[in-house]
Structures are given as structure tokens and as C-alpha cells.
C-alpha positions as CSV (number, residue, x, y, z in Angstrom):
1,X,51.6,-84.4,55.1
2,X,48.1,-86.2,54.0
3,X,47.0,-83.1,52.8
4,X,50.5,-82.0,50.9
5,X,50.2,-85.4,49.5
6,X,47.0,-84.7,47.8
7,X,47.7,-81.3,47.0
8,X,50.5,-82.6,45.0
9,X,48.6,-85.2,43.6
10,X,46.2,-83.0,42.0
11,X,48.6,-80.1,41.0
12,X,50.7,-82.9,39.2
13,X,47.5,-84.4,37.6
14,X,47.3,-80.4,36.6
15,X,50.7,-79.8,35.1
16,X,49.5,-82.7,33.0
17,X,46.2,-81.2,31.5
18,X,48.4,-77.6,31.3
19,X,51.6,-79.4,29.1
20,X,48.7,-80.7,26.7
21,X,46.6,-78.1,27.1
22,X,43.8,-80.6,26.9
23,X,42.4,-82.8,29.5
24,X,39.7,-82.7,32.3
25,X,40.3,-80.9,35.7
26,X,37.3,-81.3,37.6
27,X,37.1,-84.9,38.4
28,X,40.9,-84.8,39.4
29,X,40.7,-81.8,41.4
30,X,37.3,-83.1,43.0
31,X,38.2,-86.9,43.4
32,X,41.8,-86.7,44.3
33,X,41.6,-86.7,48.0
34,X,39.4,-90.5,47.9
35,X,41.7,-91.3,44.9
36,X,44.9,-91.0,47.2
37,X,43.1,-92.6,50.4
38,X,42.1,-95.4,48.0
39,X,45.4,-96.3,47.0
40,X,47.5,-95.1,49.6
41,X,45.8,-97.0,52.5
42,X,43.9,-100.2,50.9
43,X,44.9,-101.0,47.6
44,X,47.2,-104.1,47.7
45,X,49.1,-103.7,44.3
46,X,53.1,-103.3,43.7
47,X,55.0,-101.8,41.3
48,X,57.4,-104.6,42.0
49,X,55.3,-107.2,39.9
50,X,52.7,-105.0,38.2
51,X,51.0,-108.2,37.0
52,X,50.2,-109.9,40.2
53,X,47.6,-112.3,40.3
54,X,46.3,-111.5,43.3
55,X,46.4,-107.6,43.6
56,X,43.3,-105.5,43.8
57,X,41.8,-104.4,40.6
58,X,41.2,-100.2,40.1
59,X,39.0,-99.3,37.1
60,X,39.0,-95.7,35.9
61,X,35.2,-95.8,34.8
62,X,36.2,-92.0,34.1
63,X,38.6,-92.0,32.1
64,X,38.8,-88.9,31.2
65,X,40.6,-88.4,34.6
66,X,43.2,-90.3,33.1
67,X,45.8,-87.2,34.5
68,X,45.0,-88.2,37.9
69,X,45.6,-91.8,37.2
70,X,49.3,-91.5,35.5
71,X,50.0,-89.3,38.7
72,X,49.4,-92.1,40.7
73,X,51.2,-94.4,39.1
74,X,54.1,-91.7,39.0
75,X,53.8,-91.3,42.4
76,X,53.8,-95.1,43.5
77,X,56.4,-95.8,41.6
78,X,55.8,-97.4,38.5
79,X,57.9,-97.4,35.2
80,X,56.2,-93.6,34.2
81,X,58.7,-90.8,34.7
82,X,58.2,-87.5,35.3
83,X,58.6,-87.4,31.2
84,X,55.8,-89.2,30.5
85,X,53.5,-87.0,32.4
86,X,54.6,-84.1,30.6
87,X,54.2,-86.5,27.3
88,X,50.4,-86.2,28.2
89,X,47.8,-86.8,25.2
90,X,51.2,-86.5,23.0
91,X,51.7,-88.8,20.0
92,X,53.4,-92.4,21.3
93,X,53.0,-91.3,24.8
94,X,52.9,-93.5,27.9
95,X,50.1,-91.1,28.8
96,X,47.2,-90.7,26.1
97,X,44.2,-89.4,26.8
98,X,42.4,-92.4,28.1
99,X,44.3,-95.4,30.3
100,X,45.3,-97.9,27.7
101,X,45.9,-101.3,28.9
102,X,48.8,-103.2,27.9
103,X,50.0,-99.8,27.1
104,X,51.1,-98.7,30.1
105,X,51.9,-100.3,33.2
106,X,49.7,-100.6,36.1
107,X,46.2,-99.9,34.1
108,X,44.2,-103.2,34.6
109,X,41.5,-102.2,32.0
110,X,41.4,-99.7,29.1
111,X,38.3,-97.1,30.0
112,X,36.9,-94.2,28.7
113,X,33.6,-95.0,26.9
114,X,30.9,-94.0,29.9
115,X,29.6,-97.0,31.3
116,X,31.9,-100.0,30.4
117,X,34.1,-99.5,33.7
118,X,31.6,-100.6,35.8
119,X,30.4,-103.5,33.9
120,X,33.8,-104.8,33.7
121,X,34.8,-104.7,36.8
122,X,31.8,-106.6,37.6
123,X,33.2,-109.3,35.5
124,X,36.6,-109.4,37.2
125,X,34.5,-109.5,40.8
126,X,32.9,-112.6,39.1
127,X,36.1,-113.9,38.3
128,X,37.5,-113.4,41.7
129,X,34.8,-115.0,43.5
130,X,34.9,-118.0,40.9
131,X,38.5,-118.7,41.4
132,X,38.9,-118.4,45.0
133,X,35.9,-120.6,45.1
134,X,37.8,-123.2,43.0
135,X,41.4,-122.8,44.0
136,X,41.7,-121.4,48.2
137,X,42.0,-123.9,50.3
138,X,41.6,-123.7,54.6
139,X,44.8,-123.6,54.7
140,X,46.1,-121.6,51.4
141,X,44.7,-118.4,50.4
142,X,45.8,-118.3,46.7
143,X,43.0,-115.4,45.9
144,X,41.9,-112.8,48.3
145,X,41.6,-109.5,46.4
146,X,39.1,-106.9,45.6
147,X,37.4,-104.8,42.6
148,X,37.5,-100.9,43.1
149,X,35.4,-98.9,40.3
150,X,35.9,-95.1,40.1
151,X,32.6,-93.7,38.5
152,X,31.2,-90.1,37.8
153,X,27.4,-89.2,37.6
154,X,27.7,-89.9,33.6
155,X,28.2,-93.6,34.3
156,X,25.3,-94.2,36.1
157,X,23.2,-92.5,33.1
158,X,24.5,-94.9,30.4
159,X,22.8,-97.9,30.2
160,X,24.9,-100.6,30.6
161,X,25.9,-99.6,34.0
162,X,22.4,-99.9,35.0
163,X,22.4,-103.5,33.2
164,X,25.7,-104.3,35.3
165,X,24.2,-102.6,38.3
166,X,21.5,-105.0,38.7
167,X,23.3,-107.9,37.8
168,X,25.9,-106.9,40.8
169,X,23.4,-106.8,43.2
170,X,21.7,-109.9,42.3
171,X,24.9,-112.1,42.7
172,X,26.5,-109.9,45.9
173,X,29.5,-109.6,44.5
174,X,30.7,-108.0,48.3
175,X,34.5,-107.9,47.0
176,X,33.3,-105.3,44.4
177,X,33.3,-101.6,45.4
178,X,32.4,-98.5,43.4
179,X,33.7,-95.2,44.3
180,X,31.2,-92.7,43.2
181,X,32.2,-89.0,42.3
182,X,29.0,-87.2,43.3
183,X,29.6,-83.8,42.0
184,X,26.1,-83.3,40.4
185,X,27.9,-81.4,37.4
186,X,28.3,-83.1,33.8
187,X,29.5,-81.0,30.7
188,X,26.3,-80.0,29.5
189,X,25.4,-78.7,33.5
190,X,24.2,-79.7,36.4
191,X,22.8,-83.3,36.6
192,X,19.3,-82.4,37.1
193,X,19.1,-81.3,34.1
194,X,19.6,-84.6,32.2
195,X,18.0,-86.4,34.7
196,X,20.5,-88.3,37.7
197,X,19.3,-90.8,40.0
198,X,17.4,-88.6,42.5
199,X,17.7,-90.9,45.5
200,X,21.1,-92.5,45.7
201,X,20.7,-94.3,48.6
202,X,17.4,-95.8,47.9
203,X,17.6,-96.9,44.5
204,X,20.9,-98.7,45.2
205,X,19.8,-100.4,48.3
206,X,17.0,-101.3,46.3
207,X,19.4,-103.1,43.7
208,X,20.9,-104.9,46.6
209,X,23.9,-102.8,47.7
210,X,25.3,-101.7,51.1
211,X,25.3,-97.9,50.3
212,X,27.6,-96.0,52.0
213,X,28.0,-91.7,51.9
214,X,31.2,-89.6,52.7
215,X,29.9,-86.2,53.1
216,X,33.1,-84.6,53.4
217,X,35.9,-85.9,50.8
218,X,38.6,-83.6,52.2
219,X,38.1,-85.2,55.4
220,X,40.5,-88.3,55.2
221,X,39.4,-90.2,57.7
222,X,36.0,-89.8,56.7
223,X,36.9,-91.8,53.3
224,X,38.7,-94.3,55.3
225,X,36.0,-95.0,57.4
226,X,33.6,-95.7,55.0
227,X,36.1,-97.9,52.8
228,X,36.7,-100.0,55.6
229,X,32.7,-100.7,56.1
230,X,32.5,-101.5,52.3
231,X,35.2,-104.6,52.8
232,X,33.5,-105.6,56.0
233,X,30.1,-105.8,53.7
234,X,28.5,-108.9,52.6
235,X,27.0,-106.9,49.8
236,X,28.7,-105.0,46.9
237,X,29.2,-101.4,48.3
238,X,28.9,-98.0,46.6
239,X,30.7,-95.0,48.7
240,X,28.8,-92.0,47.4
241,X,31.4,-89.5,48.0
242,X,30.1,-85.6,47.4
243,X,33.0,-83.8,46.2
244,X,33.5,-80.4,44.2
245,X,34.3,-80.5,40.5
246,X,37.3,-78.0,40.3
247,X,37.7,-77.9,43.8
248,X,39.8,-75.4,45.0
249,X,39.3,-73.0,41.5
250,X,37.3,-70.1,40.6
251,X,35.3,-72.4,38.4
252,X,34.4,-75.1,41.5
253,X,31.1,-76.3,40.9
254,X,30.6,-75.2,37.4
255,X,30.8,-77.3,34.3
256,X,32.9,-75.1,32.3
257,X,35.7,-77.7,34.6
258,X,35.0,-80.4,33.7
259,X,36.7,-81.0,30.3
260,X,39.1,-77.7,29.7
261,X,42.4,-76.7,30.9
262,X,41.8,-74.0,33.5
263,X,43.4,-70.2,32.4
264,X,46.4,-69.1,33.6
265,X,44.6,-66.9,35.6
266,X,42.9,-69.5,37.3
267,X,45.9,-71.4,38.0
268,X,47.2,-68.8,40.1
269,X,44.2,-68.3,42.5
270,X,43.8,-73.0,42.3
271,X,47.5,-72.1,43.7
272,X,46.8,-69.7,46.2
273,X,43.9,-71.6,47.4
274,X,45.9,-75.0,47.7
275,X,48.5,-73.2,49.2
276,X,50.7,-74.6,47.0
277,X,54.0,-73.4,46.3
278,X,55.9,-76.2,43.9
279,X,56.7,-75.2,40.3
280,X,55.5,-77.1,37.7
281,X,56.3,-81.0,37.4
282,X,58.0,-80.6,41.0
283,X,57.5,-83.0,43.4
284,X,59.2,-82.8,47.1
285,X,60.9,-86.0,48.7
286,X,58.8,-85.9,51.6
287,X,55.6,-86.4,49.4
288,X,57.7,-89.3,47.7
289,X,58.4,-90.8,50.7
290,X,54.6,-90.8,51.7
291,X,53.4,-92.3,48.6
292,X,56.3,-95.3,48.6
293,X,56.5,-96.0,52.2
294,X,52.8,-96.8,52.6
295,X,53.1,-98.7,49.4
296,X,55.9,-100.9,51.1
297,X,53.9,-102.9,52.9
298,X,52.7,-104.9,49.8
299,X,56.0,-106.2,49.0
300,X,55.5,-108.2,52.2
301,X,52.5,-109.2,50.4
302,X,53.6,-110.0,47.0
303,X,56.3,-112.0,49.0
304,X,54.1,-114.2,51.6
305,X,51.6,-114.5,48.0
306,X,54.7,-116.2,46.6
307,X,55.3,-118.3,49.4
308,X,52.3,-119.6,49.8
309,X,52.0,-120.6,45.7
310,X,55.3,-122.6,46.2
311,X,53.6,-124.0,49.1
312,X,50.6,-124.8,47.2
313,X,52.1,-126.5,44.5
314,X,53.6,-129.2,46.4
315,X,50.5,-129.9,49.0
316,X,47.9,-129.9,46.3
317,X,49.6,-130.4,42.8
318,X,46.7,-131.2,40.8
319,X,44.9,-128.0,41.6
320,X,48.1,-126.1,41.1
321,X,48.3,-127.0,36.7
322,X,44.6,-126.2,36.7
323,X,45.9,-122.6,38.7
324,X,49.0,-122.3,36.4
325,X,46.3,-122.6,33.5
326,X,44.5,-119.8,34.3
327,X,48.1,-117.9,35.3
328,X,48.8,-118.0,31.8
329,X,45.6,-118.0,29.7
330,X,46.2,-121.8,28.4
331,X,42.5,-122.7,27.6
332,X,42.9,-125.4,24.7
333,X,40.5,-127.3,22.8
334,X,42.8,-130.2,21.2
335,X,42.6,-132.9,18.8
336,X,42.5,-135.8,22.3
337,X,39.9,-133.6,23.8
338,X,37.9,-134.5,20.6
339,X,38.5,-137.9,20.2
340,X,34.8,-138.7,20.7
341,X,33.3,-136.0,19.6
342,X,31.1,-136.7,16.5
343,X,30.7,-134.3,13.5
344,X,27.2,-134.5,11.9
345,X,24.6,-132.9,10.1
346,X,23.4,-130.1,12.2
347,X,23.0,-126.4,12.9
348,X,26.2,-124.8,13.9
349,X,24.3,-123.4,17.1
350,X,24.2,-127.1,18.2
351,X,27.7,-128.1,17.4
352,X,28.8,-125.1,19.7
353,X,26.5,-126.8,22.5
354,X,28.8,-130.0,22.4
355,X,32.2,-127.9,21.7
356,X,31.4,-126.3,25.0
357,X,31.2,-129.1,27.0
358,X,34.2,-130.6,25.8
359,X,36.1,-127.5,26.1
360,X,34.6,-127.3,30.0
361,X,35.3,-130.6,31.0
362,X,39.0,-130.0,29.8
363,X,39.3,-126.6,31.0
364,X,38.3,-126.2,35.1
365,X,37.4,-122.5,34.6
366,X,35.8,-122.1,31.6
367,X,32.9,-120.2,31.9
368,X,29.8,-119.5,29.3
369,X,26.0,-117.5,28.9
370,X,24.0,-116.5,27.2
371,X,21.3,-113.2,27.4
372,X,18.9,-115.3,28.0
373,X,18.6,-117.2,25.3
374,X,20.2,-120.3,26.2
375,X,18.0,-122.8,24.8
376,X,18.1,-121.1,21.6
377,X,22.1,-120.8,21.4
378,X,23.2,-123.6,23.4
379,X,26.0,-121.1,24.9
380,X,25.8,-122.5,28.5
381,X,28.4,-123.6,31.3
382,X,29.3,-126.3,33.3
383,X,28.5,-127.2,36.9
384,X,25.3,-125.1,37.5
385,X,24.6,-121.9,37.7
386,X,27.0,-119.0,39.3
387,X,24.8,-117.8,42.6
388,X,25.7,-116.2,45.3
389,X,24.8,-120.0,46.9
390,X,27.4,-122.0,44.0
391,X,30.6,-120.0,43.2
392,X,31.7,-122.6,41.7
393,X,28.9,-122.5,38.7
394,X,30.2,-121.9,35.3
395,X,27.1,-120.6,33.6
396,X,26.1,-117.0,33.7
397,X,22.6,-115.8,33.3
398,X,23.0,-112.7,32.5
399,X,19.2,-112.3,31.5
400,X,18.3,-109.9,28.7
401,X,21.5,-107.7,29.3
402,X,23.3,-108.1,26.2
403,X,25.3,-104.5,26.7
404,X,26.4,-105.4,30.1
405,X,26.8,-109.0,29.3
406,X,29.9,-108.1,26.7
407,X,31.7,-106.1,28.8
408,X,31.4,-108.3,31.9
409,X,32.8,-110.5,29.5
410,X,35.6,-108.3,28.7
411,X,36.1,-108.5,33.0
412,X,36.3,-111.9,33.0
413,X,39.0,-111.8,30.2
414,X,41.0,-109.2,31.9
415,X,40.7,-111.7,34.9
416,X,42.5,-114.7,33.3
417,X,38.9,-116.5,33.2
418,X,37.9,-117.1,29.6
419,X,34.7,-117.2,28.7
420,X,32.0,-117.6,26.0
421,X,28.5,-115.4,25.4
422,X,25.9,-116.2,23.3
423,X,23.2,-113.8,21.8
424,X,21.4,-113.5,18.5
425,X,23.6,-112.0,15.5
426,X,21.3,-109.2,15.1
427,X,21.6,-108.1,18.8
428,X,25.6,-107.7,18.5
429,X,24.4,-104.4,17.6
430,X,24.3,-104.2,21.5
431,X,27.0,-105.8,22.0
432,X,29.1,-103.2,20.1
433,X,30.8,-101.4,22.1
434,X,32.4,-103.9,24.4
435,X,33.4,-106.0,21.4
436,X,35.5,-102.7,20.5
437,X,37.0,-102.7,23.6
438,X,38.2,-106.1,23.6
439,X,39.9,-105.7,20.4
440,X,41.2,-102.0,21.5
441,X,42.4,-104.0,24.5
442,X,43.8,-106.5,22.6
443,X,42.3,-109.8,24.7
444,X,41.2,-112.8,23.9
445,X,37.1,-112.2,24.8
446,X,34.6,-114.8,22.8
447,X,31.5,-113.8,21.5
448,X,28.6,-116.9,19.9
449,X,26.1,-115.4,17.8
450,X,23.6,-117.6,16.5
451,X,20.7,-117.0,14.0
452,X,23.7,-115.5,11.7
453,X,21.2,-114.9,8.8
454,X,18.0,-113.7,6.9
455,X,17.3,-118.3,8.0
456,X,15.8,-117.0,11.4
457,X,12.9,-116.9,9.1
458,X,9.5,-116.0,11.0
459,X,10.6,-114.1,13.3
460,X,11.3,-111.5,10.5
461,X,13.3,-108.5,9.7
462,X,14.1,-107.3,13.4
463,X,16.0,-110.7,14.2
464,X,17.6,-111.1,11.0
465,X,20.8,-109.8,10.3
466,X,22.1,-107.6,7.0
467,X,24.8,-105.4,7.8
468,X,26.1,-106.7,11.3
469,X,29.0,-109.1,9.4
470,X,30.5,-105.8,7.5
471,X,30.0,-103.4,10.9
472,X,32.0,-106.0,13.0
473,X,34.5,-107.1,10.2
474,X,35.6,-103.6,9.9
475,X,36.8,-103.4,13.6
476,X,40.7,-103.1,13.6
477,X,42.0,-106.5,15.2
478,X,38.6,-108.6,15.6
479,X,38.1,-111.9,14.1
480,X,34.7,-112.2,12.7
481,X,34.4,-116.2,11.7
482,X,31.6,-117.9,9.9
483,X,32.0,-121.6,9.3
484,X,30.3,-123.4,7.3
485,X,29.6,-127.2,8.9
486,X,30.4,-128.7,12.5
487,X,33.9,-129.6,11.2
488,X,34.8,-125.8,10.7
489,X,33.0,-125.0,13.9
490,X,35.3,-126.6,15.7
491,X,38.6,-125.6,13.6
492,X,37.2,-121.8,14.5
493,X,37.0,-122.7,17.8
494,X,40.1,-124.5,18.6
495,X,41.8,-121.4,16.7
496,X,40.1,-118.7,18.9
497,X,41.2,-120.1,22.2
498,X,45.0,-120.1,21.1
499,X,44.8,-116.5,20.6
500,X,45.8,-114.5,23.2
501,X,45.6,-110.8,21.9
502,X,42.3,-110.3,19.5
503,X,38.8,-111.1,20.4
504,X,36.3,-113.3,18.1
505,X,33.0,-112.6,16.8
506,X,31.6,-116.6,15.9
507,X,28.4,-116.2,13.9
508,X,26.6,-119.8,14.3
509,X,23.1,-120.9,12.1
510,X,20.0,-121.3,13.3
511,X,19.2,-123.7,10.6
512,X,21.1,-127.0,9.7
513,X,24.2,-127.9,7.6
514,X,25.5,-130.0,5.6
515,X,28.6,-131.7,6.5
516,X,31.5,-130.9,4.5
517,X,34.5,-132.5,3.5
518,X,37.7,-131.9,6.4
519,X,39.8,-128.7,6.2
520,X,43.0,-128.8,6.7
521,X,43.9,-126.9,10.3
522,X,46.7,-125.0,8.6
523,X,44.2,-124.4,5.6
524,X,41.9,-123.1,8.0
525,X,44.4,-120.3,9.4
526,X,44.1,-118.6,6.6
527,X,40.8,-117.3,6.6
528,X,39.7,-118.8,3.1
529,X,41.0,-122.1,1.5
530,X,39.6,-124.2,-1.5
531,X,36.6,-126.4,-1.4
532,X,36.3,-127.5,-5.0
533,X,39.3,-126.9,-7.9
534,X,39.5,-127.5,-11.3
535,X,42.0,-127.0,-14.2
536,X,39.7,-125.7,-16.3
537,X,37.9,-123.5,-14.2
538,X,35.6,-120.3,-15.7
539,X,35.3,-118.7,-12.5
540,X,35.4,-118.8,-8.5
541,X,32.5,-118.6,-6.1
542,X,33.2,-117.3,-2.8
543,X,30.8,-117.6,0.5
544,X,30.7,-118.2,4.4
545,X,28.3,-119.8,6.4
546,X,26.0,-121.9,5.4
547,X,26.2,-120.7,1.9
548,X,29.3,-122.9,0.8
549,X,27.1,-125.3,0.7
550,X,24.9,-123.6,-1.2
551,X,27.9,-122.7,-3.4
552,X,28.6,-126.0,-4.2
553,X,25.3,-127.2,-5.3
554,X,25.4,-124.5,-7.6
555,X,28.8,-125.4,-9.0
556,X,27.0,-128.8,-9.8
557,X,24.3,-127.0,-11.4
558,X,26.7,-124.8,-13.7
559,X,28.7,-128.6,-14.1
560,X,26.3,-129.7,-15.6
561,X,26.2,-127.2,-18.0
562,X,30.0,-127.1,-18.6
563,X,30.8,-124.6,-16.7
564,X,33.2,-125.8,-14.3
565,X,33.9,-123.1,-11.2
566,X,36.1,-123.1,-8.3
567,X,34.3,-123.1,-5.0
568,X,36.5,-121.4,-1.8
569,X,35.1,-120.6,1.7
570,X,35.9,-117.7,3.5
571,X,35.9,-118.1,7.0
572,X,37.1,-115.1,8.4
573,X,38.3,-112.1,5.9
574,X,39.8,-110.9,8.7
575,X,42.4,-113.6,8.7
576,X,42.3,-113.7,4.7
577,X,43.0,-110.0,5.0
578,X,46.8,-110.8,6.6
579,X,48.1,-113.1,3.6
580,X,50.7,-112.0,0.9
581,X,49.0,-111.2,-2.6
582,X,50.4,-114.1,-3.9
583,X,48.3,-116.5,-1.0
584,X,45.3,-114.3,-1.6
585,X,45.2,-114.2,-5.6
586,X,46.3,-118.7,-5.5
587,X,43.1,-118.8,-3.3
588,X,41.0,-116.2,-5.5
589,X,42.1,-116.1,-8.9
590,X,42.5,-112.4,-11.1
591,X,42.6,-114.1,-14.2
592,X,39.3,-115.5,-13.9
593,X,35.5,-114.0,-12.5
594,X,34.8,-114.2,-8.8
595,X,31.9,-113.9,-7.1
596,X,31.0,-113.7,-3.2
597,X,28.1,-115.0,-1.7
598,X,26.6,-114.2,1.0
599,X,23.2,-114.0,2.8
600,X,24.4,-110.3,4.0
601,X,24.8,-106.9,3.0
602,X,27.9,-106.3,0.3
603,X,29.1,-103.9,1.8
604,X,33.5,-104.3,2.3
605,X,32.8,-107.7,-0.2
606,X,33.8,-106.1,-3.4
607,X,37.3,-106.0,-2.2
608,X,37.3,-109.7,-2.6
609,X,35.5,-110.8,-5.5
610,X,34.6,-109.3,-9.0
611,X,30.9,-109.1,-7.9
612,X,28.8,-110.0,-5.0
613,X,25.2,-112.0,-4.5
614,X,24.4,-110.1,-1.0
615,X,21.0,-108.4,-0.1
616,X,20.5,-104.8,0.3
617,X,16.8,-104.9,2.2
618,X,15.7,-105.9,5.1
619,X,14.5,-109.5,5.6
620,X,11.2,-110.5,5.3
621,X,8.7,-112.7,8.0
622,X,8.1,-116.2,7.1
623,X,8.9,-119.6,7.0
624,X,12.6,-120.0,6.7
625,X,11.8,-122.5,3.1
626,X,9.6,-119.3,2.0
627,X,12.2,-116.9,3.1
628,X,15.8,-118.2,1.6
629,X,14.2,-118.9,-2.2
630,X,12.1,-115.4,-1.9
631,X,15.6,-113.5,-1.4
632,X,17.0,-115.5,-4.7
633,X,19.5,-117.6,-2.2
634,X,19.1,-121.2,-4.5
635,X,21.3,-122.8,-6.7
636,X,19.2,-122.5,-9.5
637,X,19.2,-118.0,-9.3
638,X,22.6,-118.1,-8.3
639,X,24.1,-120.5,-11.1
640,X,21.6,-118.3,-13.6
641,X,23.5,-115.2,-11.9
642,X,27.2,-116.4,-12.1
643,X,26.4,-117.2,-16.0
644,X,24.9,-114.0,-16.9
645,X,28.2,-112.8,-15.4
646,X,30.5,-114.7,-18.0
647,X,28.4,-113.0,-20.9
């Protein structure tokens, strides 16, 4: 029966690929026995409640094997019909080319960009260990599950994966199990052509992993024994499964089986080799029974968990309230929490450190951490460092691993643990793939970037962001904020924490900021608001971040010369873009000239104002008091430039 069920999984996934005339058969045919064993005998999930908090998580890092994942979801009874499988890779289907979180029931994360999967899984495993330490009691365990991730040879060549692996080993995430589809073939040929991990056993042991090997994945008992051993380990585990890419087909062990459908003749041979008689998309009733009977036990686990949750609510009411916040993703920063918060003239990177303390004291599961820059970014969690000896620590020392940090943050967020990451803004380039993934998945990850302009100074052009604002603002479903002082920094965090479906990038200064007038939260949420207005205005100066204060000073100079100008703060172009045409024109009037002032590339800003006062070059290395005037960002030069525009 097991062999029949495995071959049905293989062929159902192949039917999807053939129907679409697009897909990746190689991994499907090779990895199916491992996937079947994991899902059939180990994975704690239930279609009765796909979002059950204590379910096991499964990440398909090789997202191109999506047809296999969709077949599994269908066979186990999730809301994915045969017709959905027939629409694989077609417009508006529930079965897109790569798995998409929030789009298809049973998908724990979007996957496909190689490397992101293992790092996101690390975030999930960190969340599980933190929350179990925080909420579990001797008599009631609310949180006790595993994170499984499938990966291929390509994943293990990605830098983000290697960053994550070293951190996974360091943190001893023993409830993270990687199932390595080790077929030694990739799209361009054998792995050795490009160089892979030559000695996986020694490599992973050196990283602090428990290494296991499955020589014959077709032997389901061997696979089962390996996963059992992995679950018993006190270390993170990797199970190297020596699979055959394109198993059973004439192109087995060939790179051509990786990313193109098999020919009709090859499919005939495959069916003969697998002794598979069913028509396309035909599943025998005994196969359905095998899959769905296997998962019935999880309904009992789920019912027991629900009962435990009710008992927990009675026995531990205060902890239950906190756990309920996690379940409902209720992490907030309210005015009441800020009643003792002082607003002062300081760098916004200093403000964020003080805000994190307030958030963390009032949201007991909130986490933070920086990429070896805590002293500079001030993005640091409470309760000590998160290490194997202190699973309650809420500060993650990511080390110089920006790529992995971004993806791990997404994993934490997917597991309902809100968090902030900290890095210099110029290094957002290293994190952009993860930021883009957060936006695509519609999850509210929080990315804090300090040292947001050429005001970095002495570190010079390698550390001074120019084009980063334009690049990040272009990402759909991402809010990029650049607050002007301590007050707007607080409003920014309030807004970002209230988001449920949109990630936030928050850009903060190294240098001190003037403390400006109060802003109403209602006005802030528009993304732009008037800092100064006049009936006799000859123009509008628009600015973000530290340049808002500069715009106000330039306004004063112009006013002394009889030229009255309005000043608008653009804290987020992304929020402003959502306004109606009338709302936009009320803020940036069309009847008078307008100019955007920003110490960054002007790319994209001409969509908001007639003129842009920006930077079209890389920065320079000198003291900030030299750099800023050298690049023209003084009140005198700004005022003079605007006067020229009026002529």
C-alpha cells in the first residue's frame, strides 16, 4: 500500500506538470518517498484547523517542487480539489508556480527563492522554543511542535542558507529538522561542476548539527528511522536523503529532468517503470484512505490541545491573556504605555532604543536583535540574549548575518512572534530578498535601519545610502518610513505595530534631530502632513526625515526675503500613494511650484513634486559637518535653489 501511495503522489504531481506543460519533475519523482513518510507518519497537522497554533510547520525550501506539495495537500484532505490541481500554474488558480502563503490553505510560507526557506524555518524554530519556554507549564504544554524543512543542493549553495545554518547550530535548535534532497544534480549539470558541500557529514557536524543519512529513500522504513532519530536529538538535525532526480524516468540522474516536463514517450516509460495504471488525475479510494486515515490521529491531538487551552485559561489566567495576544497578533504601542515617555532632541536611532523598551515591557513576547550593531542601532530585546541556556531571552545576536537575519525575522513573524531587526540602512541591500518576501507574503515584519543618509560621515560612501530609499519604496505592499523627530518616530512604530498584512521599513538617523511640533496620528496615517502653511504661499517644500527640519529653516530664510512657502513632511510615500487625488493635492498643491528635499537619489520623487533637491552621486568620507554642506544640504543653498526655480 505504501508503495502505491508514494507512486500516486508522484504521478498526481506529474499530472499537474503535464497539464500546465510547465514545472519541475525531477525533485517530485526523487523526493516523494521522503515527503510521503514525513507527512504520513510524523507531521502534526490537520485540515480541520489549518492554522492550528501547535501544528508542525513544513517549509518546502525548493519551492519549485510545488506540484508535490499541492498533491500532498489534496490527498490529506485540505481545500484543494482535483480541479485545482488541473489548474496548476494557471491564472488565478490556488496552485501557482511556487507556494504562496495566505493564498493556498496549508502553506506555511511562500518559498521559491532558494535559501530563504531554511532561514525562515530557523525563525519558526526560534519562536517555538521561545514561546514554549514562556508559556508551557509542568502540567500543560501548549506549545510542542517541530519545524521541518525540505531543501535541495541549490539551497545549500546560497549564502543566506550558510549564514542561517551557522546560527541554527549555535542556538541548538533541536526541533528544527532539515530533510536534504541530495541528488547531486542541478539545472546546469552535476553539483560538482559548481562545487557543493563535499563532505556533508563533517560539514554539518562542525556546525553543531546532528547528521543522519538515508542511503535508499525508496525504503520507507529507513526514512522513518532517520526522522525518529532526528526527533530524539538535542541538536538540530539534517537528514541527507540520497535521492535520484527524475526517479523512474528515462532522464533519471540527468539535469534535463530538473525544470522541464517529460516528453510523452518518457511518461510512457515512467508509468511502466512505476507499474502505474491509473488515468491522469485518477486516485484510487484505498490511496485516499491511506492518506486520510493517517491524519485522523492529529484530530485527536488538536481536540486535546483545545481542551488543554481551556484548562490553561482557568489555571493560568494572566499567562493565557498574554498567549491570546500572540494567537491574535496583538502587539501594540498605545498612548497609555507612553505616558512616561519623554520626547527629546536626539538621533532617532536613540529614540528607537527607548521605544523598544516600552514595547517589550508591555508585550511580553516581543523580540529584537541586530546584525552585530546593537551599540549603534539600539535595536536590542529585553531579558538577556536568546541562547540555549536562556530560551526566554528576547535579544537575538544575529552576528554579521544580514541576509539570514531578514529571513529569520520573517520566520518569527510567520509564527506570530513580532520582532524588530537592526542594521545600517546601506546594508538593506543584503536584506532586500527577505524584505520582498515579507511584502509578498503580506506579513508585518519590522525592519529598522539606522544611519539613513550621507550624514553617516566619516565611514564614507560604502556606508552612505543613496539609492536604497528609491529601491525599497518601489516594492509593492511595503511601507517605508522616514520620521523627522522623536515624536514622528513613535507614531511610526505605533502604525507599524498595528499593521497585520504589510511589513515596514523604518529609516532612522545617526545624527541628532530637532524636536518639532506635535502631529496628529490621523494626519500621520496619510503618509504626509503639513508642517507649515500660509495663505500667501509661493511654493511647497516637501521633505522626509532629518531634511524636514532643514526645509523649515529654509522656509524661514525665504520668508525673511518675502517669499512665503509651505512645508510638508512626507513620512511615507507608500501611505501617501493610497490617498485620493483630492487629498494629495490638498497636501501638495498643483497651483504653486513644489520641491522635494531628500539626501538621497531623486529617482521616483518627480512623481510627487515639480522639482527635486537630491543627490545623484555617491557620498564622501568626512565629518558630518563637512559632508552635509559639501553636498549642498544647508538652509542657504536650499533656499537659493528654490528661489532660482521661481524665476
